[in-house]
N, C-alpha and C positions, 0 to 999 in steps of 0.2 A: 486442501485435502479434506475429503468427507470424513465425518466422525465415524461412520460405520466401518471404514477401512481399518481403523485402529482398534476395533473391537474384536476380540478372539472368538466371539460367539456368532460371527456373521453366518457361517454355514449352518449352525443350529437354528438360527433365526429364520434363515431362508427355507430350511426344511419344515420348520413349524408353520410358517406362513403358507406353504404349499399343501399342508395337511388338509384333506377333504373333511368337511363338516357333516356331510350326509352319508349314511343315516345315523351314525353313532352319536355325534355331538348334537345333531338336531333332535334326536330322541330325548336326550337329557334336557335340552331346552324346553321341549314340549312338556316333559314330566314336571319340571319345576314351575312352569307357567300355569299348568292346570292345577297343581298343588296349591298355588297361591289363590286360585279361584275357589277351590274347595274350602279354604280357610275363611272365606268371606261369610259373614253372617247371612243365613238363609239360603246359601248356595245349594246345600244338599236338598232342602225342601223344594227348591225351585226345580231341581233335576227330576224330582218325582212328579211334580205338578205339570211342568212343561219341559220335557226333554229337549225340544227343539230350541227353546230360548237358552237353555243351559249349553247346548252345543254351539250356538252363536256366540255366547260369551266366551266359551273356550277358544273358538277360532279367533276372536278379537285378542285374547291373551297371547295366542301363538303367532298371529300374523298382523296385529295392529300396526306394527312399525312399517311394514311394507305398504299397507293401505295409506297411511299418512304420507309416506314418502312419495308414492305415486300421485297423490292429490297435489302435493307441493310442486311436482315436476310436470303437471298437466297430463299425466298418463292415466290409463284406466285403473281405478282403485281395486277392481276385482280381478285384475290381470294375474296376480300371483296365484289365484285359486285354480288357474289352468295347470298348475304343477300338481298333478293327481297324486303322485307318490307322497309328497309332503302333507297334503290335506288328509289322505287316508291314514297316514302315520299319526298325525295329530288327533284324528277322530278315534283311532284305536286306543291311544293313550287316554283320551277323555273318557271313553267307555269303561276302560279297565279301572280307572281311578274312582269313578262314580258308581259303577254297577257291577264290579267284580264280586262274586259270591264271598260272603264273610269278610269283605274288605281286605282280602289277602294282598292284592296288588298295592293298595294304598298303604297298608301297614309295612310292606317291604320298602317302598320308595321313600316313605316318610321316616324310616329308621335313620337316626341321625348320622351314623357313619356313611350310609348309602346316600343320604341327602346331601352331605357335604361334597361327595364326588360329583353328583349331578349339578350342584351349584357351581362348582369349579368349571365343569364342562359348559355350562350355560354362559359363563363369562367369556369363554373362547369364542362362542358364536356371537355374542354381543359386540366384541371388539371387531370381529370380521365384518359385521354389518355396518358398524360406524365407518370403517375404512372403505367398504364397498360403496356406501352412500356418498361419501366425499368424492371418491373417484368418479362415480357416475355423474354427479352434479358438475364436477370439473370438466368432464367431457362435453356436457351440454352448455355450460356457462363458464367459459375458460377463465374469465376474470371476475366472476361473481363469488367473491369471498363469502358473503352472507348467505348466498344460496347454498354453497357447499356446507357451511356450518349448520344451517337449518336442516338440510337433508341428512347430514350425519347424525345430528342430534335426535331427530325423530326416528331414524333407523335404530339408534341405540336405546331409546326410551319411549317408543311409540305407544306401548301398552299403558304406561303410566299417564301419558298425555291424553289418552282416550278413556281414562278411568271414569269420567263423568258420564260419557255416552254408554259405557259398559254398565254402569250402575242403573241407567234408565232401562236397559234390557232386563235387569233384575228387579225392576220396580222400586228402585231406591233413588232418591235425589238428595245429594249432599254437596252443594256448591262450595261449602267451606273447605272441602278436601281437594280443591283444585290444585293440580300438580305445579302450576306456575307460581301459586302463592306459597305453597309448602313443598319445596322440592325434596324428594327422597334422594338417598345416596346414588342409586343407579342413574337417575335423571341428571343429577349434578355432575357425576363422573362422566357421563356421556357428553355433556356439554363441554367440559374441560378437554375431554379426549378428542372431540371433533375439532376443537380449536387447534390442537397439536397436529392432527392429520391434515387440516387445511393448510397450516404453515408448511408442513412437509410437502404437500402436493404442489404448492406454489413456490417451492425451493427456498423458503425462508428459514427452514429448519434443516441443518446439515446432518441428516440421518436418513437411511434408506427406509422404505415403507415396511420391509420385512422386519428390520430391527425395532421399529416403532411398534409394530403389531406385537412382537414378542414381549418387549418390556412393559407395554401398557397392559397386555393381557396378564402378565405375572402380577402387576400391581392390583388389578381388579380381582384376580383370584385370591390373593392374600387377604385383601380387605373383606370381600364377601364371605369367604370361608370363616374368617375370624368373627365377623358380625353374626353369621348364622350359628356358629358353634356356641357363642356366648349370649345369644339372643339380645344383641345390642342394637340400638337404633341410632347411636351417636355417629355423626359423620366424621371421618378422618380429616376432612377439610376444615372442621370447625375452628381449631386453634389458629390456623393461618387466616381464615376469614374474620375471626374476631379481632385480629391485629390490623388487617388491611382495610376492611369495610368501614370502620369509623373514620379512618383517615381520608378515604376516597369519597364516601357518601355521607359522612357525618353520623353522629349518634342520634338516638330517637329524641332526646330532650332538646338538642341543639337544632335538629331538623324540623321541629314543629313548634315555632314560637307561639302559635295560637293556643296550643295545649298549655304552655307556660302561663299565658294570660288567663286562660280559663281556670287554672289551678288557683291563682291568686284571687280571681273573682269568686270562686267557690268558697274560699276561706273567709272572704269579706262577707259573703251572704250568711255564713254560719254565725258569725258574731253579730250581725245586724240582719235579722229576718226581714224579708221584703214585705212591704205593706200589702194588704189584701187588694185584689183587683177592684177597680171602681165599678159601681153598678151602672148599667145602661139606663137610658132615659125611660125605656119601657118598664124596667124593674122598679124605678122610682115612682112612676105613675101608678103601677099596680099596688105598691106598698101604700101610697096615699089613699087610693080607693078603699083598701082594706081597713085602714084606720078610720076613715069617714064612716064606713059601714058599721064598724064596731061602736063608734060613738052614737050612731043612730039607734043601734040596738039598746 
């Protein structure tokens, strides 16, 4: 018996999954995405110096996930830009946030109660994109689990994964901010979510897609709204990861024996300073010639 049949929220979940995201939820998604762009250092100055570069960065924030997913699946990365309504809507949001007189639009959408609503609506779109990415990859590669997970992941966190390229458009190069090395909560949650949707799509998880969309969206909304309201960057997954990761992958000290060896070597060098480096043959000959010249004088 499928787990979804025993859930009383089946009809609500089905109605929620069928809810259209354009234009209302997509507008919220674009607003939050462009807001995060404006928060970046130098983004406002760049919009005055080079509006086209600022617009390109805004389009990457709004549609970067579609570009990456199309690249993974061998489709035209510019194909989504044929959706004129979405591109024009995102462009209008970018213009109002950066160039509205007296910053009125920016002040309204960045007002915390309004921003929390937009953040919640953005998570609705994110989960839909993850589910759609896994479903599309499953249609093309029926048994390609890793293809499904990769496609769903970039659909949910493509903007973060393209952050280094987007920084180059703004004239910034920060390779240490690579999203693979330091995953943010949306990227990590998208990764875990795409695993769940892949298991559901391959019938290893006994739950309907509509129920999974509903429950995972509620989880994402609660987490993101709480983190935004409290200005917190702590990941809700951290307590579980701190318990599981040392068991599966080892701790830092046990996983790097060479570091342990260098630590003892360093303490040994502190107590017994190393001898000065030996002089080369040319230095010895040069010193001898100087001494002979001094004696001759």
